[in-house]
N, C-alpha and C positions, 0 to 999 in steps of 0.2 A: 644712566643711572645716578643720581648725587648722591656724596657720602659728608656727611658734618664733619669736621677735622675735629679736634677732639687734643684738652689735653692728657698726655702720657698715652696717645696712640702710636699703636705700633704697626710700622708699614716694613712689609719683604722688599728688597732691589735686586734681584739678582744673591748673590754673597751677604751684602749688607742688609743689616737691620736700620732703621731711622725711624727716632722715639720723638716724639714732641713734648721738649721738655718744658717749651712757655708758648702761647697762641695769643696773641697781640691783634688787633684790628688789622696794622696794615704788617707787620711784621710775623717770622715765624723761627723760633729757635729749637732748634732739634740737635741730637746727637747719634752720632753715626758709630756703628758695630759690628761683631760681626757675627756674635753671638746675642741673641735674641734677651738673657738675665743677663750682661756684663755693664758693668760699673764702671768701666773707664770704655772713654771709646771719643770723640772729633768734635766738639759744639760747632756748630753753624748758625749763622742769625742769615737769613734774608726774607728776601719779602714773601709775601704770602700768594702772589704771583709766580714767582720762580719756584716755590717752594710746589705749588699743585703742578705747573710742568714736570716739575722731577715726577712725580708721584703716577704721571700717567703710564710710568714702565714701571710702574707695581703695584704690588698688591699688599691686600691684610692678610694675613698667616691666621691658618683656621685658630678656635680659640683651644687654648691648653682644656683636656680633662680632666673634668671636675675633681675635685678630692673626695676619697667615697670609703664609709669605715671596711677597714679588713679587719680578718680575723687571723688572730694569730694559733699557734700550734693546740693552744688547750681548748679553738672553739670560741673562744671569748671574745667578742666584739671590743673594738676597739680603735677611739677616736682618732682625728689625723693630728689630731696634736698629744702630747703629754698629760696628764695628770694628776692631780697629787696619792690618787685612789684609784685604784684597780682590782677588779674580782683575783679569788685566791687563784693563785696557780698563772695568772698570766705573766706574759714575759714583756711585758711591753709599758706597764706602768712602773711610776715612781713610789717608791715606799720610805 
């Protein structure tokens, strides 16, 4: 099975997460963190060959669940983001 490397791709290796920051022809720049959404981490620059060797022990975590519309206590559907208008009595909208 072949997997195509892409910029922004997230890999999990044990407790560590590897995010590809920059993908070039022969070099991969990646960031290693302990949480998938962490902004701070250690930046690494390795050859693509060394990075692929490291990925042999890693796996792609399952994709995050898609954001769906929720309903508030009044039963009105609310979008996954705040909007300038919401139905009367809705607790999620901005007025």
